[in-house]
DSSP file (Angstrom, degrees, kcal/mol; ACC not computed):
  #  RESIDUE AA STRUCTURE BP1 BP2  ACC     N-H-->O    O-->H-N    N-H-->O    O-->H-N    TCO  KAPPA ALPHA  PHI   PSI    X-CA   Y-CA   Z-CA
    1    1 A M              0   0    0      0, 0.0     2,-0.1     0, 0.0    95,-0.0   0.000 360.0 360.0 360.0  73.8  158.0  -99.2  245.5
    2    2 A P        -     0   0    0      0, 0.0     2,-0.3     0, 0.0    95,-0.1  -0.463 360.0-159.9 -71.5 145.1  154.8  -99.6  243.4
    3    3 A G        -     0   0    0     -2,-0.1     2,-0.3    56,-0.1    56,-0.2  -0.798   9.4-127.2-118.8 164.6  154.5  -97.5  240.3
    4    4 A I  E     -A   58   0A   0     54,-3.6    54,-2.0    -2,-0.3     2,-0.5  -0.756  10.1-138.3-108.4 159.7  151.6  -96.4  238.3
    5    5 A I  E     +A   57   0A   0     -2,-0.3     2,-0.3    52,-0.2    52,-0.2  -0.979  33.9 161.3-115.1 125.2  151.0  -96.6  234.5
    6    6 A R  E     -A   56   0A   0     50,-2.3    50,-2.9    -2,-0.5     2,-0.1  -0.920  43.4 -82.0-139.5 166.0  149.5  -93.6  232.9
    7    7 A N  E     -A   55   0A   0     -2,-0.3    48,-0.3    48,-0.2     2,-0.2  -0.380  51.4-104.4 -67.0 145.9  149.1  -92.1  229.4
    8    8 A M        -     0   0    0     46,-2.5     2,-0.3    37,-0.1    46,-0.2  -0.491  41.9-163.8 -69.9 139.1  152.0  -90.1  228.1
    9    9 A L    >   -     0   0    0     -2,-0.2     3,-1.8    -3,-0.1     4,-0.3  -0.776  35.3-102.1-122.1 166.3  151.4  -86.3  228.2
   10   10 A Q  G >  S+     0   0    0      1,-0.3     3,-1.7    -2,-0.3     4,-0.3   0.865 119.4  62.1 -54.3 -39.4  153.0  -83.3  226.6
   11   11 A K  G 3  S+     0   0    0      1,-0.3     4,-0.3     2,-0.1    -1,-0.3   0.675  99.0  57.7 -63.7 -16.2  154.8  -82.5  229.8
   12   12 A D  G <> S+     0   0    0     -3,-1.8     4,-2.8     1,-0.2     5,-0.3   0.541  76.3 100.0 -88.9  -8.5  156.6  -85.8  229.5
   13   13 A K  H <> S+     0   0    0     -3,-1.7     4,-2.6    -4,-0.3     5,-0.2   0.875  83.2  43.1 -51.5 -53.4  158.2  -85.2  226.1
   14   14 A A  H  > S+     0   0    0     -4,-0.3     4,-2.0     1,-0.2    -1,-0.2   0.891 115.7  49.6 -63.2 -39.6  161.7  -84.2  227.2
   15   15 A F  H  > S+     0   0    0     -4,-0.3     4,-2.1    -3,-0.2    -1,-0.2   0.916 112.7  47.2 -64.4 -43.2  161.9  -87.0  229.8
   16   16 A V  H  X S+     0   0    0     -4,-2.8     4,-2.8     2,-0.2    -2,-0.2   0.921 110.4  51.2 -66.9 -43.7  160.8  -89.6  227.2
   17   17 A I  H  X S+     0   0    0     -4,-2.6     4,-2.1    -5,-0.3    -1,-0.2   0.898 109.6  51.2 -62.3 -38.7  163.2  -88.4  224.6
   18   18 A E  H  X S+     0   0    0     -4,-2.0     4,-1.5    -5,-0.2    -1,-0.2   0.917 111.8  46.6 -63.3 -42.1  166.0  -88.6  227.1
   19   19 A M  H  X S+     0   0    0     -4,-2.1     4,-2.9     1,-0.2    -2,-0.2   0.877 109.6  55.0 -66.8 -36.4  165.0  -92.2  227.9
   20   20 A M  H  X S+     0   0    0     -4,-2.8     4,-3.2     1,-0.2     5,-0.3   0.894 103.6  55.1 -63.2 -39.2  164.7  -93.0  224.2
   21   21 A R  H  X S+     0   0    0     -4,-2.1     4,-1.0     2,-0.2    -1,-0.2   0.925 112.8  42.5 -58.3 -44.2  168.3  -91.8  223.7
   22   22 A V  H  X S+     0   0    0     -4,-1.5     4,-0.5     2,-0.2     3,-0.4   0.947 116.7  47.2 -66.5 -49.4  169.5  -94.3  226.4
   23   23 A F  H >< S+     0   0    0     -4,-2.9     3,-1.2     1,-0.2     6,-0.3   0.927 113.5  46.4 -59.9 -48.9  167.3  -97.1  225.2
   24   24 A Y  H 3< S+     0   0    0     -4,-3.2    -1,-0.2     1,-0.3    -2,-0.2   0.671 109.9  54.4 -74.3 -15.7  168.1  -96.8  221.5
   25   25 A A  H 3< S+     0   0    0     -4,-1.0    -1,-0.3    -3,-0.4    -2,-0.2   0.509  97.0  89.7 -88.4  -6.1  171.9  -96.5  222.2
   26   26 A S  S X< S-     0   0    0     -3,-1.2     3,-1.2    -4,-0.5    -3,-0.0  -0.333  92.4-108.8 -88.1 170.1  171.7  -99.8  224.2
   27   27 A A  T 3  S+     0   0    0      1,-0.2    95,-0.2    -2,-0.1    96,-0.2   0.557 108.8  79.4 -71.7  -8.1  172.2 -103.4  223.0
   28   28 A A  T 3  S+     0   0    0     -5,-0.3    92,-0.6    94,-0.1     2,-0.4   0.671  93.1  51.5 -73.8 -16.6  168.5 -103.9  223.5
   29   29 A V    <   -     0   0    0     -3,-1.2    -1,-0.1    -6,-0.3    90,-0.0  -0.971  68.9-149.3-128.0 136.8  167.7 -102.2  220.2
   30   30 A L  S    S+     0   0    0     -2,-0.4     2,-0.2     2,-0.0    -1,-0.1   0.872  82.5  49.8 -72.4 -38.2  169.2 -102.9  216.8
   31   31 A S  S    S-     0   0    0      1,-0.1    -2,-0.0     0, 0.0     0, 0.0  -0.618  72.3-138.2-101.7 162.4  168.9  -99.3  215.4
   32   32 A N        -     0   0    0     -2,-0.2    -8,-0.1     1,-0.2    -1,-0.1   0.546  35.6-152.6 -93.7  -8.7  170.1  -96.1  217.0
   33   33 A G        -     0   0    0     -9,-0.1     2,-0.3     4,-0.1    -1,-0.2  -0.158  13.0-112.7  65.5-168.7  167.0  -94.0  216.1
   34   34 A S     >  -     0   0    0      1,-0.1     4,-3.0     0, 0.0     5,-0.2  -0.975  19.7-104.8-157.6 162.0  167.4  -90.2  215.6
   35   35 A E  H  > S+     0   0    0     -2,-0.3     4,-2.5     1,-0.2     5,-0.2   0.881 121.8  53.4 -58.5 -38.2  166.2  -87.1  217.3
   36   36 A E  H  > S+     0   0    0      2,-0.2     4,-2.2     1,-0.2    -1,-0.2   0.925 111.4  44.4 -63.4 -45.3  163.7  -86.6  214.4
   37   37 A I  H  > S+     0   0    0      2,-0.2     4,-2.9     1,-0.2    -2,-0.2   0.928 112.4  52.1 -65.7 -45.4  162.2  -90.1  214.9
   38   38 A F  H  X S+     0   0    0     -4,-3.0     4,-2.4     1,-0.2     5,-0.2   0.934 111.7  46.6 -56.9 -47.5  162.1  -89.7  218.7
   39   39 A A  H  X S+     0   0    0     -4,-2.5     4,-2.5     1,-0.2    -1,-0.2   0.908 113.2  48.9 -63.0 -42.6  160.2  -86.4  218.5
   40   40 A A  H  X S+     0   0    0     -4,-2.2     4,-2.3     2,-0.2    -1,-0.2   0.904 110.5  51.4 -64.0 -41.3  157.8  -87.9  215.9
   41   41 A D  H  X S+     0   0    0     -4,-2.9     4,-2.0     2,-0.2    -2,-0.2   0.944 112.4  44.7 -60.9 -48.5  157.2  -90.9  218.1
   42   42 A V  H  X S+     0   0    0     -4,-2.4     4,-2.1     1,-0.2     5,-0.2   0.916 111.2  53.5 -64.8 -42.4  156.4  -88.8  221.2
   43   43 A E  H  X S+     0   0    0     -4,-2.5     4,-1.0     1,-0.2    -1,-0.2   0.906 109.8  48.4 -58.8 -41.1  154.2  -86.4  219.2
   44   44 A N  H  <>S+     0   0    0     -4,-2.3     5,-0.7     1,-0.2     8,-0.3   0.861 109.6  53.5 -66.7 -34.7  152.2  -89.4  217.9
   45   45 A C  H  <5S+     0   0    0     -4,-2.0     9,-0.7     1,-0.2    -2,-0.2   0.868 114.8  39.1 -66.5 -36.6  151.9  -90.8  221.4
   46   46 A I  H  <5S+     0   0    0     -4,-2.1    -1,-0.2    -5,-0.1    -2,-0.2   0.516 109.9  69.9 -96.1  -4.6  150.5  -87.6  222.8
   47   47 A S  T  <5S-     0   0    0     -4,-1.0    -3,-0.1    -5,-0.2     5,-0.0  -0.188 104.1 -87.7 -94.0-166.9  148.3  -86.7  219.9
   48   48 A D  T   5 +     0   0    0     -2,-0.1    -3,-0.1     5,-0.0    -4,-0.1  -0.029  66.3 157.2 -93.3  31.0  145.1  -88.4  218.7
   49   49 A S      < -     0   0    0     -5,-0.7    -5,-0.0    -6,-0.2     3,-0.0  -0.331  37.2-152.2 -58.3 131.1  147.0  -90.9  216.6
   50   50 A P  S    S+     0   0    0      0, 0.0    -1,-0.2     0, 0.0     3,-0.1   0.551  91.9  50.2 -78.5  -5.1  145.0  -94.1  216.0
   51   51 A Y  S    S+     0   0    0      1,-0.2    20,-2.4    19,-0.1     2,-0.4   0.750 105.5  44.6-104.9 -29.2  148.2  -96.1  215.6
   52   52 A L  E     - B   0  70A   0     -8,-0.3     2,-0.4    18,-0.2    18,-0.2  -0.967  52.2-173.9-131.6 135.0  150.4  -95.3  218.5
   53   53 A E  E     - B   0  69A   0     16,-2.6    16,-2.4    -2,-0.4     2,-0.4  -0.960  11.4-154.5-122.3 143.0  149.9  -95.0  222.3
   54   54 A G  E     - B   0  68A   0     -9,-0.7   -46,-2.5    -2,-0.4     2,-0.3  -0.933   8.5-169.2-120.5 144.7  152.4  -93.9  224.9
   55   55 A Y  E     -AB   7  67A   0     12,-2.8    12,-2.0    -2,-0.4     2,-0.4  -0.952   9.6-150.7-132.6 148.9  152.6  -94.7  228.5
   56   56 A I  E     -AB   6  66A   0    -50,-2.9   -50,-2.3    -2,-0.3     2,-0.5  -0.947   6.2-151.8-117.2 139.3  154.7  -93.4  231.5
   57   57 A F  E     +AB   5  65A   0      8,-2.4     7,-3.2    -2,-0.4     8,-1.4  -0.953  34.2 153.3-106.3 127.7  155.6  -95.5  234.5
   58   58 A E  E     -AB   4  63A   0    -54,-2.0   -54,-3.6    -2,-0.5     5,-0.2  -0.986  32.6-155.3-150.7 159.7  156.1  -93.4  237.6
   59   59 A N        -     0   0    0      3,-2.4   -56,-0.1    -2,-0.3     5,-0.0  -0.504  57.6 -73.0-116.1-166.0  155.9  -93.3  241.4
   60   60 A E  S    S+     0   0    0     -2,-0.2     3,-0.1     1,-0.2   -57,-0.0   0.807 129.6  22.2 -62.2 -29.3  155.3  -90.3  243.7
   61   61 A E  S    S+     0   0    0      1,-0.2     2,-0.3     0, 0.0    -1,-0.2   0.737 119.4  35.7-109.9 -28.2  158.8  -88.8  243.0
   62   62 A N        -     0   0    0      0, 0.0    -3,-2.4     0, 0.0     2,-0.6  -0.905  65.5-118.1-138.0 153.4  160.2  -90.2  239.7
   63   63 A I  E     -B   58   0A   0     -2,-0.3    -5,-0.3    -5,-0.2     3,-0.1  -0.821  28.0-171.6 -83.3 126.9  159.5  -91.3  236.2
   64   64 A L  E     -     0   0A   0     -7,-3.2    26,-3.1    -2,-0.6     2,-0.3   0.708  53.7 -56.4 -94.6 -24.7  160.6  -95.0  236.1
   65   65 A G  E     -BC  57  89A   0     -8,-1.4    -8,-2.4    24,-0.3     2,-0.3  -0.980  48.7-116.5 170.1-168.9  160.3  -95.6  232.4
   66   66 A Y  E     -BC  56  88A   0     22,-2.1    22,-2.8    -2,-0.3     2,-0.3  -0.955  12.3-159.5-151.8 166.9  158.0  -95.5  229.4
   67   67 A A  E     -BC  55  87A   0    -12,-2.0   -12,-2.8    -2,-0.3     2,-0.4  -0.987   2.9-158.9-148.9 154.7  156.4  -97.7  226.8
   68   68 A M  E     -BC  54  86A   0     18,-2.2    17,-1.6    -2,-0.3    18,-1.5  -0.999   8.5-168.2-133.5 137.2  154.9  -97.3  223.3
   69   69 A V  E     -BC  53  84A   0    -16,-2.4   -16,-2.6    -2,-0.4     2,-0.4  -0.984   7.5-152.4-127.4 139.7  152.4  -99.6  221.6
   70   70 A A  E     -BC  52  83A   0     13,-2.6    13,-3.0    -2,-0.4     2,-0.4  -0.872  12.8-140.9-109.5 142.4  151.3  -99.6  218.0
   71   71 A K  E     + C   0  82A   0    -20,-2.4     2,-0.2    -2,-0.4    11,-0.2  -0.864  36.3 133.5-108.9 134.9  147.9 -100.9  216.9
   72   72 A S  E     - C   0  81A   0      9,-2.6     9,-2.8    -2,-0.4     2,-0.4  -0.806  49.2 -96.6-152.3-166.0  147.3 -103.0  213.8
   73   73 A F  E     - C   0  80A   0      7,-0.3     2,-0.7    -2,-0.2     3,-0.1  -0.992  23.8-143.8-127.6 136.8  145.4 -106.1  212.6
   74   74 A S  E  >> - C   0  79A   0      5,-2.8     4,-1.7    -2,-0.4     5,-1.3  -0.880  13.0-175.3-102.5 111.3  147.0 -109.5  212.2
   75   75 A T  T  45S+     0   0    0     -2,-0.7    -1,-0.2     2,-0.2     0, 0.0   0.765  87.3  63.5 -71.7 -23.8  145.6 -111.5  209.2
   76   76 A E  T  45S+     0   0    0      1,-0.2    -1,-0.2    -3,-0.1    -2,-0.0   0.875 118.7  23.8 -64.0 -38.2  147.8 -114.4  210.5
   77   77 A F  T  45S-     0   0    0      2,-0.2    -2,-0.2    -3,-0.2    -1,-0.2   0.508 102.4-126.7-107.7  -8.2  145.8 -114.5  213.7
   78   78 A G  T  <5S+     0   0    0     -4,-1.7    -3,-0.2     1,-0.2    -2,-0.0   0.832  76.5  78.7  68.8  33.5  142.5 -113.0  212.5
   79   79 A K  E   <S-C   74   0A   0     -5,-1.3    -5,-2.8    35,-0.0    -2,-0.2  -0.969  90.8 -61.7-159.2 169.3  142.4 -110.4  215.2
   80   80 A P  E     -C   73   0A   0      0, 0.0    34,-2.6     0, 0.0     2,-0.5  -0.220  48.5-146.3 -56.9 150.5  143.7 -107.0  216.3
   81   81 A C  E     -Cd  72 114A   0     -9,-2.8    -9,-2.6    32,-0.2     2,-0.6  -0.984   8.9-161.9-125.3 128.5  147.5 -106.9  217.0
   82   82 A I  E     -Cd  71 115A   0     32,-2.6    34,-2.7    -2,-0.5     2,-0.6  -0.951   9.4-158.7-111.2 116.0  149.2 -104.8  219.6
   83   83 A W  E     -Cd  70 116A   0    -13,-3.0   -13,-2.6    -2,-0.6     2,-1.2  -0.841  11.3-145.1 -94.9 121.0  152.9 -104.3  219.0
   84   84 A I  E     +Cd  69 117A   0     32,-3.2    34,-0.6    -2,-0.6   -15,-0.2  -0.754  27.4 174.1 -84.1 100.0  154.9 -103.4  222.1
   85   85 A E  E     +     0   0A   0    -17,-1.6     2,-0.4    -2,-1.2    -1,-0.2   0.938  62.0  15.5 -77.9 -50.8  157.3 -101.1  220.3
   86   86 A D  E     +C   68   0A   0    -18,-1.5   -18,-2.2    -3,-0.2     2,-0.3  -0.989  56.4 170.7-128.2 135.3  159.3  -99.7  223.2
   87   87 A L  E     +C   67   0A   0     -2,-0.4     2,-0.4   -20,-0.2   -20,-0.2  -0.838  17.7 167.3-142.8 103.4  159.3 -100.9  226.8
   88   88 A Y  E     -C   66   0A   0    -22,-2.8   -22,-2.1    -2,-0.3     2,-0.4  -0.973  15.8-179.4-128.0 127.5  162.0  -99.2  228.8
   89   89 A V  E     -C   65   0A   0     -2,-0.4   -24,-0.3   -24,-0.2     5,-0.1  -0.994  38.3-109.1-121.4 130.4  162.5  -99.2  232.5
   90   90 A K    >>  -     0   0    0    -26,-3.1     3,-2.3    -2,-0.4     4,-0.5  -0.221  32.6-110.1 -57.4 147.4  165.4  -97.1  234.0
   91   91 A D  G >4 S+     0   0    0      1,-0.3     3,-1.5     2,-0.2    -1,-0.1   0.863 115.7  55.5 -46.6 -47.9  168.3  -99.2  235.3
   92   92 A E  G 34 S+     0   0    0      1,-0.3    -1,-0.3     3,-0.0    -2,-0.1   0.609 111.3  44.9 -69.3  -9.9  167.7  -98.3  238.9
   93   93 A Y  G X4 S+     0   0    0     -3,-2.3     3,-1.0   -29,-0.2     5,-0.4   0.335  85.4 116.1-113.6   4.9  164.1  -99.6  238.7
   94   94 A R  T <<  +     0   0    0     -3,-1.5    -4,-0.0    -4,-0.5    -3,-0.0  -0.409  69.2  32.1 -73.2 151.8  164.6 -102.8  236.8
   95   95 A G  T 3  S+     0   0    0     -2,-0.1    -1,-0.2     1,-0.0    -4,-0.0   0.509  89.6 101.1  82.4   5.1  163.8 -106.1  238.5
   96   96 A L  S <  S-     0   0    0     -3,-1.0    -2,-0.1   -95,-0.0    -1,-0.0   0.360  99.2-103.2-103.0   3.7  160.9 -104.5  240.5
   97   97 A G  S  > S+     0   0    0     -4,-0.1     4,-2.5   -95,-0.1     5,-0.2   0.501  82.8 125.6  93.9   4.7  158.2 -105.9  238.2
   98   98 A M  H  > S+     0   0    0     -5,-0.4     4,-2.3     2,-0.2     5,-0.2   0.913  75.6  49.7 -65.5 -41.7  157.3 -102.7  236.3
   99   99 A G  H  > S+     0   0    0      2,-0.2     4,-2.2     1,-0.2    -1,-0.2   0.924 112.9  46.7 -61.8 -45.2  157.8 -104.4  232.9
  100  100 A S  H  > S+     0   0    0      1,-0.2     4,-2.3     2,-0.2     5,-0.2   0.902 110.6  53.2 -63.3 -41.8  155.6 -107.4  233.8
  101  101 A R  H  X S+     0   0    0     -4,-2.5     4,-2.2     1,-0.2    -1,-0.2   0.899 108.8  49.9 -60.6 -40.2  153.0 -105.0  235.2
  102  102 A F  H  X S+     0   0    0     -4,-2.3     4,-2.5     2,-0.2     5,-0.2   0.927 108.8  51.2 -66.1 -43.1  152.9 -103.1  232.0
  103  103 A L  H  X S+     0   0    0     -4,-2.2     4,-2.1     1,-0.2    -2,-0.2   0.903 112.5  46.5 -60.6 -40.8  152.5 -106.3  229.9
  104  104 A H  H  X S+     0   0    0     -4,-2.3     4,-2.3     2,-0.2    -1,-0.2   0.878 109.6  55.4 -67.2 -37.6  149.6 -107.4  232.1
  105  105 A F  H  X S+     0   0    0     -4,-2.2     4,-2.2    -5,-0.2    -2,-0.2   0.931 110.7  44.1 -58.6 -47.7  148.1 -103.9  231.8
  106  106 A I  H  X S+     0   0    0     -4,-2.5     4,-2.4     2,-0.2    -2,-0.2   0.888 110.9  54.6 -66.9 -39.4  148.2 -104.1  228.0
  107  107 A E  H  < S+     0   0    0     -4,-2.1    -1,-0.2    -5,-0.2    -2,-0.2   0.899 112.3  43.8 -60.8 -40.7  146.8 -107.7  228.0
  108  108 A E  H  < S+     0   0    0     -4,-2.3    -2,-0.2     1,-0.2    -1,-0.2   0.861 113.2  51.1 -72.6 -35.6  143.8 -106.5  230.1
  109  109 A K  H  < S+     0   0    0     -4,-2.2    -2,-0.2     1,-0.3    -1,-0.2   0.854 123.5  29.5 -69.3 -34.6  143.3 -103.4  228.0
  110  110 A Y  S >< S+     0   0    0     -4,-2.4     3,-1.5    -5,-0.2    -1,-0.3  -0.596  70.8 161.2-124.7  68.2  143.3 -105.4  224.8
  111  111 A P  T 3  S+     0   0    0      0, 0.0    -1,-0.1     0, 0.0    -2,-0.1   0.725  76.0  48.1 -67.0 -21.5  141.9 -108.9  225.8
  112  112 A Q  T 3  S+     0   0    0     -3,-0.1     2,-0.2     2,-0.1    -5,-0.1   0.383  97.0  93.4 -97.5   4.1  141.0 -109.9  222.2
  113  113 A A  S <  S-     0   0    0     -3,-1.5     2,-0.5    -6,-0.2   -32,-0.2  -0.619  74.4-122.8 -99.7 154.4  144.3 -108.9  220.6
  114  114 A V  E     -d   81   0A   0    -34,-2.6   -32,-2.6    -2,-0.2     2,-0.5  -0.816  30.2-142.4 -86.4 134.0  147.4 -110.8  219.9
  115  115 A L  E     +d   82   0A   0     -2,-0.5     2,-0.3   -34,-0.2   -32,-0.2  -0.854  23.5 178.2-101.5 133.3  150.4 -109.1  221.6
  116  116 A R  E     +d   83   0A   0    -34,-2.7   -32,-3.2    -2,-0.5     2,-0.3  -0.949   7.2 162.8-133.2 153.5  153.7 -109.0  219.8
  117  117 A L  E     -d   84   0A   0     -2,-0.3     2,-0.4   -34,-0.2   -32,-0.1  -0.972  26.7-128.4-157.9 166.6  157.1 -107.6  220.5
  118  118 A E        -     0   0    0    -34,-0.6     2,-0.3    -2,-0.3    -2,-0.0  -0.911  22.7-179.6-118.9 149.1  160.7 -107.9  219.4
  119  119 A A        -     0   0    0     -2,-0.4     2,-0.3   -90,-0.0   -90,-0.1  -0.994  30.0-117.7-147.1 142.8  163.8 -108.4  221.5
  120  120 A E    >   -     0   0    0    -92,-0.6     3,-1.9    -2,-0.3     7,-0.2  -0.617  26.8-127.4 -75.4 138.8  167.4 -108.8  220.8
  121  121 A A  T 3  S+     0   0    0     -2,-0.3    -1,-0.1     1,-0.3     3,-0.1   0.814 108.8  62.4 -57.8 -31.2  168.8 -112.2  221.8
  122  122 A E  T 3  S+     0   0    0      1,-0.2     2,-1.6   -95,-0.2    -1,-0.3   0.690  84.5  78.6 -68.4 -17.6  171.5 -110.5  223.9
  123  123 A N    <>  +     0   0    0     -3,-1.9     4,-2.3     1,-0.2     3,-0.4  -0.413  57.6 157.5 -89.6  60.6  168.8 -108.9  226.1
  124  124 A A  H  >  +     0   0    0     -2,-1.6     4,-2.5     1,-0.2    -1,-0.2   0.820  65.5  58.2 -58.8 -36.7  168.3 -112.1  228.0
  125  125 A R  H  > S+     0   0    0     -3,-0.3     4,-1.7     2,-0.2    -1,-0.2   0.934 110.3  42.7 -61.4 -46.0  166.8 -110.4  231.1
  126  126 A A  H  > S+     0   0    0     -3,-0.4     4,-2.6     2,-0.2    -2,-0.2   0.917 111.6  54.6 -66.5 -42.7  164.0 -108.9  229.0
  127  127 A V  H  X S+     0   0    0     -4,-2.3     4,-2.5     1,-0.2    -2,-0.2   0.899 107.2  51.6 -58.3 -40.6  163.5 -112.1  227.1
  128  128 A N  H  X S+     0   0    0     -4,-2.5     4,-2.4     2,-0.2    -1,-0.2   0.893 108.8  50.4 -63.5 -39.5  163.0 -113.9  230.4
  129  129 A V  H  X S+     0   0    0     -4,-1.7     4,-1.5     2,-0.2    -2,-0.2   0.939 111.2  48.8 -61.9 -46.2  160.5 -111.4  231.6
  130  130 A Y  H  <>S+     0   0    0     -4,-2.6     5,-2.5     1,-0.2    -2,-0.2   0.911 111.3  49.2 -61.8 -43.1  158.5 -111.8  228.3
  131  131 A K  H ><5S+     0   0    0     -4,-2.5     3,-1.9     1,-0.2    -1,-0.2   0.917 108.5  52.9 -62.5 -43.3  158.6 -115.6  228.6
  132  132 A K  H 3<5S+     0   0    0     -4,-2.4    -1,-0.2     1,-0.3    -2,-0.2   0.794 106.2  55.2 -62.1 -27.4  157.4 -115.4  232.2
  133  133 A C  T 3<5S-     0   0    0     -4,-1.5    -1,-0.3    -3,-0.2    -2,-0.2   0.347 129.4 -96.1 -88.4   6.1  154.5 -113.3  231.0
  134  134 A G  T < 5S+     0   0    0     -3,-1.9    -3,-0.2     1,-0.3     2,-0.2   0.481  76.3 141.1  98.4   2.9  153.5 -116.0  228.5
  135  135 A F      < -     0   0    0     -5,-2.5     2,-0.4    -6,-0.2    -1,-0.3  -0.518  35.4-153.1 -76.7 147.4  155.2 -114.7  225.3
  136  136 A E        -     0   0    0     -2,-0.2     2,-0.4     0, 0.0    -5,-0.0  -0.925  19.8-110.5-121.2 149.1  156.7 -117.4  223.1
  137  137 A I        -     0   0    0     -2,-0.4   -10,-0.0     2,-0.0     0, 0.0  -0.620  32.1-150.3 -77.9 129.2  159.6 -117.0  220.7
  138  138 A L        -     0   0    0     -2,-0.4     2,-0.8     2,-0.1    -1,-0.0  -0.777  15.9-130.1-100.6 145.4  158.6 -117.3  217.1
  139  139 A P        +     0   0    0      0, 0.0     2,-0.2     0, 0.0    -1,-0.0  -0.164  59.7 139.7 -87.6  44.3  160.9 -118.6  214.3
  140  140 A Y        -     0   0    0     -2,-0.8     2,-0.5     2,-0.0    -2,-0.1  -0.532  47.5-145.0 -88.9 151.8  160.3 -115.7  212.0
  141  141 A M        -     0   0    0     -2,-0.2     2,-0.4     2,-0.0     0, 0.0  -0.969  21.4-145.9-105.7 130.4  162.7 -113.8  209.9
  142  142 A E        -     0   0    0     -2,-0.5     2,-0.3     2,-0.0    -2,-0.0  -0.832  15.6-171.6-100.4 135.8  161.9 -110.1  209.7
  143  143 A L        -     0   0    0     -2,-0.4     2,-0.3     2,-0.0    -2,-0.0  -0.889   3.8-177.2-120.2 152.5  162.5 -108.2  206.5
  144  144 A K        -     0   0    0     -2,-0.3     2,-0.3     2,-0.0    -2,-0.0  -0.989  14.1-167.1-147.6 158.5  162.2 -104.4  206.0
  145  145 A K        -     0   0    0     -2,-0.3     2,-0.4     0, 0.0    -2,-0.0  -0.966  10.7-157.0-144.3 127.7  162.5 -101.8  203.2
  146  146 A E              0   0    0     -2,-0.3    -2,-0.0     1,-0.1     0, 0.0  -0.866 360.0 360.0-105.6 139.9  162.8  -98.1  203.8
  147  147 A S              0   0    0     -2,-0.4    -1,-0.1     0, 0.0     0, 0.0   0.428 360.0 360.0-104.8 360.0  161.8  -95.7  201.0
């Protein structure tokens, strides 16, 4: 059951927001998000935002999942930085290689960039996929402040 990776479109908005509700309510994500945030994220993915790109995974019949990547620059590594913000594959399509395919897709699209992502330690299955794709765990503490 091979799937394709394509850019997120306006017609995908309702499907993506529904998947975001599931993803953000899971143990894979620390925060629960909100309808306002979900809508803003999708709008940025389908607009000409220079910061956020959205992708859909699908086969001939179904949407399998979605991903969002944010673009920045890493002064730590001295090169562009691609943050894989969301990477969600529906339960029934997990374990079929879609997540790995997406990570390789982004690596090929941005060959000069450092790729970064976050994962909850409890999400061992995803962490194993990331490790198999060459990601390493960093000993960072992340801090945030919302205004």
